[in-house]
N, C-alpha and C positions, 0 to 999 in steps of 0.2 A: 316216519321218514328219517333219514340220516340228517344230522345237523348241517352238513354241507348242502343238502337239498333245500333246507329251510333258508339258509343264507342266500342261495340262488333265487328263491322265490321272493325274497324281500327286495330285490333290486327293482327300481322303478322302470316301467316300460315307456319308451320314448318313441313317438311317431316322427318320421322324417318324410317330408313331402318329396315327390319325384317329378321329373320332367315328362312331358308328353311330346314324343318325337316321332317323326316320320323316318322309316328305314330308307336310306338313300338308294338301296339296291332292289327295293320291291315297292311297286306302286300300291297306294291305299293300304299300307301295313304300318301300324303304329305300335310304339312300345313305351313303357315307363322305365326310366333309368335315373340313377343319381350316383354321384361319386362315392366310392367306398370309404373315403376319408371321414364322412359324417358318422358312419357306423363305427369305424375304428375309434373315433374320439369318444363316442357315447360309451362304448365298451370299456375303454381305458379309464373313463371317469367313474365307472361303476354302474352303468345302466344297461338296459336291454333294448337294442334298436329294432324298430319295426318299420319297414318301408311302406309308405302309403301310396296306392295307385291314384291316378287322376280320375276322379269321378264327379258326376253331377247328380247322383242319386242321394237325396238328402236323408232318406231312411237308412241307407247303408252307412253314410257318414256318421250319423248319430250313434249307430251301434259300434262303429270303430272307435269313436271318441270315448265310449264307456270304459274301454280297456286301457286307455292311455293315462299316464301320470304327467306327461309333459309333451311338448311338440316343438320340432325344429322346422321352420320354413326355409328351405335350402336355396342355393343359388341357381341361376339359369337364365332363360330368355328375358328380353325386355317386357315390361308391363304395357299393355295396350293404353296409349295416352288418352283415349276417349274416356277411360275410367277416371281420369282426373281433369276432364273438361278441355282437352286440347286436341287439335288436329295433328296428323303425322307430320313431323319435320324431317328435313335432310339430316342424316346421321343416326336415326333410330335403327336398331338392329332387328333381328327376328323377334316376332311376338308369338304368343301361344294363347289363343282365345280359350281353348279347353282348359289349360292350366290356370289361367286367371279366374275363370268361372268356378272351377273346382276348389281352388285355394281360398277364394272369398267365402264359399259355403263352409269350408272347414273352419276358417277363422271365426266366422260369425257364430258358429255353434260352440267352438272350443273356448272362446273368450268368456262365455257364460259360466264355464266351470270354475274360473278363477285359478286354474292350474298354470304352471310355468310355460311361457311362450318365448322362443328365441328365434329371431329372424336374422339370416346371414346373407349379405350381398343382395340378391334379388329379394330374398325374404325380408330383409331390412326395409327395402323400398316398398314391398307389398304391404307391410304393416303400416307404413306411413300413408300410402294411398288409401288403404282401408279406413284410416282415421281421418280422412278428408284432406290429406296433404297432396303436394304436387312434386314432380320431378323435373330436373333438367333432362330433356330427351337425349342430349349429348353434352359433355362437359364444355364444348365450345359455346354453348348458350349461357354459361354462367357469367360471361362478361368479365373474366378475370384471368390472369396468367396462372395456369394450374400445373401441378406436379404431374409426373407420369403415373397415372392411377391404374393403368392396364399393363402390368408387366408381362413380358413374353419369354421369361426364362425360368429359373428355378421356382417352384410353387411355394416354397417355404422361406424364400429370401426376404428379409425385411428391406423395404425400399423407402419408406418415409415415416416421419414421426407423427404421432397422434397425441395431442395435448388433451388431458382430462380436465374439463372446465367446471365440473360440478362435483362436490365432495360426498354427496349422499347417494352412492350407488356402488355396485360391485366392482366396477373398473377402478374407482378411486381406492376402494378397500384392497384390491389385489395388486395394483400397480403404482399407486401414488399419483404423481402429476403428469407422467408421460410414459408412452410405450412406443416401441418401434415395430411396425407391422408390414405385412405383404399387401398387395393391392391388385385386384382384378375386376375393374369395372370402368365403363365409359359413361354411365349415368350417375346421378346423385340427387339427393334431396334438395329441392328448391324451397317450397314452403312446408314447414313442419305441420303435421296433423294435430287435431284437437287432443288436448290432455297429454301431449308428448313433450318431454323436456330434453334438449340437447345436452349431452354429457361429455362428448369428445369431438374434437375438431382438428383437422389437419392444418398444417401451416399456411395452406392456400385458402382456408376458410370453408372447406367441405365438411359437412356434418358426417362424422364417422361412427357415431353411436348416439342412441337416445334411449329413454326409458319412459314408461308410464308409472309415475310414482305411486298412484293409488292402487296399482295392481301388485299382487304378490311377487310376480316376476314376469315382466314384459319388456324385453330388450331387443333393439335392433342394432346390428353391428355390420358396418359396410365392408370391412376386410374379411379375410377367410381364415379364422382361427383353426378350423378343422384341417386345412392343408398343413399348417404348421404343427399342430398337435400330432397328426398322423406320421409326421417325420421327426418325432421325438423332441418337440419344443415343449419343455415342461412348464414354461411360463403361460403359454396359451392353453395348456390342459387345465389350468386353474379356472378358466371360464366355464368349461364343461363340468368340472367338479362342483362348482357352485350351483350350476343349473340342476345337476343330478341331486344334489343335497336338498334343494327346494322341492324337486319333484318327489323325493322320497318322503317328504314331510306331509304329503297330502293325507 
């Protein structure tokens, strides 16, 4: 093979989870979809993206995982609150039982591999719930005055500061003590899951990032670095480059 072909083959393969959605124009017709920004970010950082469908077939999931060097749990619908022991409260949005079930199966199997895991927005919250944590079903239940965490204008516009509160992680390595981020969520972490360490917090006290320190690469990030990366924010690209670097080292 040509050297360029070999260079291409050495790039790590990154799975990206997708949403399970009902087509509003056709009854009983469902589709998987995910923002192209995740794939753009993985490619820009040097990886090969693979979009994962929503499945509950464990045998198929195990075979999919064999070809992956890392995985991104993407953003999307709210997580079913019964998964963290709560009844539905006013303010909760759309939930996806199929996606919850499928992503829990994927995560349960993938975490056994020790390969890099990155959760973004919903994915950040999913990792926390999987590890036994809980969420505020809506930020109004946090009992504090909060910033505007769900912006409704430019996807890459920074809207609030995030303070990095722990020094032993990639965010501190890449950004020092503070970073300015976008924000697209109405839920947030309440109680942190087992073995997770908060590493970044917004000025109103919302946990914006965590890690599992004993894992090679297990990070949850509440904002959307892929939106910023796909629109040429080179600072946010650094997160994906670090993720790809760890995935390539498997």
